[in-house]
N, C-alpha and C positions, 0 to 999 in steps of 0.2 A: 491100463487107463491112459488116456491122452490128456495132456494139459488143455488142448483145444482140438476141435475136430479138424480132419484133413479137408473136408468139403462141407460147405454150407449150401444146401439146395434152397434157392431163392425163387419163390413163386408169387409174382404180382398177379392179382386177380381183380377183375371188374365185371360185374354182371354176368358171371358164368359159374357153372357147377364145377367145383374143384375137388369134390369128394373122391371120385374114382382115381384121379391123379395122385392125390395125397395118400390114399390107402395103398395104391400100387407101390409108391416109393417107400412107404413105411414098411411094407412087407419085405422089400429088398434090403432096407437099411438095418432091420433087426438082425440080419446075419453079419453085419459089419461092426457091431458094437458101437464104440464111441467115435468111430472114424467119420461119421456123417450126421449132420443135423438137418432138419427140414423146417423152413420158415415160410409162412404165407402172410402176405400183407394185402388186405382188402382195401381197395382205393375208393372207399365210401360207396359200395354197391347199393342198389335199391334193396328195400327191406325183404322182398321175396327171395332174393339171392342170398342175403345174409342168413335167412332162416334155412334155406336149402343147405348151406355150407356149415351148419352147426356141428355136424358129425365130424368134420375135419379137425375140429379143435381137440379131439381125442388122440390124434396121431401126429400132431406137429405143433410148433409154436405159432399160434394164429393171432395176428394183430389187425385190428380194425381201425381205419382212419375216420375221423369225424368230418373231413371234407376231401373232395377229390383233388389230387395234386398232379396227376398226369404221368405219362409213360416214362419220361426221363427222370423226374424227381423221385418217383417211387423206387426206381432201380437204385438210385444213389442212396436212398434211405436204408437199404438192406445192410449197408456198412455199419450202421448204428445198432442193428439188431442181430448181427451174426458174429460168430467167433472163428469160423473156419479159415485155414490158410488160403483156400480157394473158394470162390463163389461160383456156383453153377446155376445159371438162370434158365428157367423154364416158364413159358407162358401158361397161365391158368387153365386155358382151354385145350391143352395138349393131352395126348394119351401115350403111355409107355408101351412100346411094342416088343421090347426085348426083356427076358427074364433076368438078363445079366447087365441091364442098363447101368445101374449105379456101380456095380462091381467093375465093369470095364473102365470107367473113369478112374476109380481108385487104383486099379492095377496099372493103368498108364502112368499115373502120378507117382506111384511107388517105384517105378523103373525109369522115369525120365523127369527132366525139369522143363517147364514150359511156361510162357507168359499167358498165352490164350490157347484154349483147345475147343474146337468147334465140332459139335456132334451132328448137326444137320437136321433137316425136317423133311417129312414126306406127307403126301396127301392121298386121299382115297383114290383107288384106281378106277372105280366105276364112275361114269358121268353122272353128275347130280341133275336135279330138276333144272330146267332152263332159267328159273328165277335165281339160281345160285351159280350159273355157269361161268360168269365173268371171273369171279374170284378163283374158282377151281382151275379154269384153263390157264389163267395167268400164272398161278402157283405151280402147276404141273410143268409148264414149259419154260418158266423163267426163274423160279425159286427153288424147286426141288432138285438138288444136285448131289451127286456122289462125292465122296471125299476127294477123289482124284480130280474132279472138275473144280471143286471148291479151292483146291490148292493153287489153281492157275491165277487167282487174283482175289483181293480182299475188299475191292470197292463195293461189292455186293453184300457186305457184311450184314448178317441177320442176328437179332438179339434173342431169338428163341433157341434154346439149347446150346449155350456156349458157357465155357468155364474160364474164369480169369483169376490170376493171382491177386490176392488181397492188396498187397503193397502197390501193385501196378494200378489197380482200380482207385486207390486213394489218390494217385497222381493224375489219372485220366478218368474223371467221372463223366457221365452223360451231360451234354449241354442243356441246361434247364431253360434256356431261352426259346428252344423249339417246343412249342405247345401242341398238344393233340397228336394225331396219328401221322406218322410218316417221316422218314429220313433222319430221325435222331440216330438210328443205327448206321446210316451211311456216313455221317459225320464222325461217329465214334470209331468206325473202321479206319477212316482217314487219320484220325489222331493216333491210332495204334501203328499205322504205317510210318507216320512221322517220327514216332518214338523208337522205330526199328525193333518192334516187339517180335518175339518168337511166336508165331502163330502156326499151330499144327491142326490137322483135321483128322477126325476119327469117324469111322463108319458106325455111328451109334445114334441113329435118328429117333426123333419122336414123331408121332402122328399129329398133324394139325387137324383136329376133328371138326372144328367149327368153321363153317363157310358162311360169310356174309351174303345177303341178297345182293343182286346186281345194283339196286338203288343205294343200299348202304355202302357198298364198296366204292361206288362212284363218288359219294359224298366224302368218304375217307380219302379218295384220290385227290379231290379238290384241296383238302387240307394238306396232304402230302406235297402237292405242287407248291403251295404257299410256303411250306417249310423249305422246299428245294430252292425257291427264290431267295429266301434268307441265307441259305448256305452259299448260293452263287455270289452274293455280295461279300462273302468272306474269302474269295479265291486268292486275293493278294496274300493273305495269311496262310491259306492252305491251297497251294497250286494244284494239288492232286484233284481238287474239285472239278477242274476242267477235263478230267478223264472220265467223268460220269457220262454214260452213253447219251442221255437226253441233252445234257449241257454241251457235249461235244457236237452233237447234231445242230443244236441251236446256234452255236458259235460259227459253224460252217455256213448256215444259211444267212447269218448276220454278215459275214464277210462277203457273201455274194449279193448282199442288199435285197434279200428276198423276204425279210421279216414281215413287211407290210402286206405283201401279196398273200403270204401264208395266213396271216391274221384275218384278212378279208375273207378268204376262202373258209377259214374256220368259223367265223361269225355267221356266214351264210348257211353252212351245212350243219352247224352244231346241233340244232333241234333234231335233225334226222339221225345224226351219229348217236346222240343220247338215247333216242328212241330204240335203236337197234341194240345198243349196249345193254339197256335196261331189259329188253326182251330176250337177250342171250343169243342174238344172231349177229355174229361179227367175226372178223379175223383179228389177230393181235396187232397187225399193223394199223388197223383202224383205231384201236385203243391207244397205240403209240402216238398217232396223229392227234387224238383227243388230248393227250397229256402235253404234247408239244404246243398245241394251240392255247391251252390253259396257261402254260408257262410264259409264252410270249405276251398274252393279255395281262398277266399279273406283273410281269416285268415292266410293261408300259404304264401300268397304273401305280 
């Protein structure tokens, strides 16, 4: 028997079906005895989702919040409800693809010491309907990376499927000033770099099975850019922020005194860009231009 688990699997969920994920993890954890615990915190989902997730309460510690607290705060909350030496974060809409998923994390920790261990994410290989093409294409070409590619840099840190040492997480929680979707993971990755944390990468991905519609993903992108603007004004404290690709490009055009021209062009063609993005007919550079234009507009406002 262990005084405390080696790993606490932490699953934040909001308006998604977590039953399959919780059941898959439970079946694997049964073989590991007291080494692993599973905790789900529901961020005040709508009633229909709460009812769907009732079955999960039989296989994990299931906590329901009375009000929505957001992506950063809910992750920090797991410290109060977990006992593990390490916390393994998995988004509630993920799917386990390996029968040895939990075992591979346990085996790694039993043979190595690490501050942070990233397992990675993958997405469906088949093209979805055009109405969900934006999220899928961006994820496939920009976010889904092998362990070797992830090791090249941590500025693209993602919060789905990563494990962190409890004592380190107590020192570096998520910044709760960033509300809603986007870039709370970017800032968290920068804090890890500043702390000189030992970050390693494991080829042990989960499948991100939920794809937002193009319209929903664009709305989330708007909020993410707003958070990125907040992060940008922290760059004196965190100089690594200037290495973020979008910010690096913004500063380049600012030096060349092109911000006003880019903003004028963006304002003129934005309705057409939004139309094609929502319809799923675009190239990623068009989406990049959309984000740059939003960033400039929000900086000026």
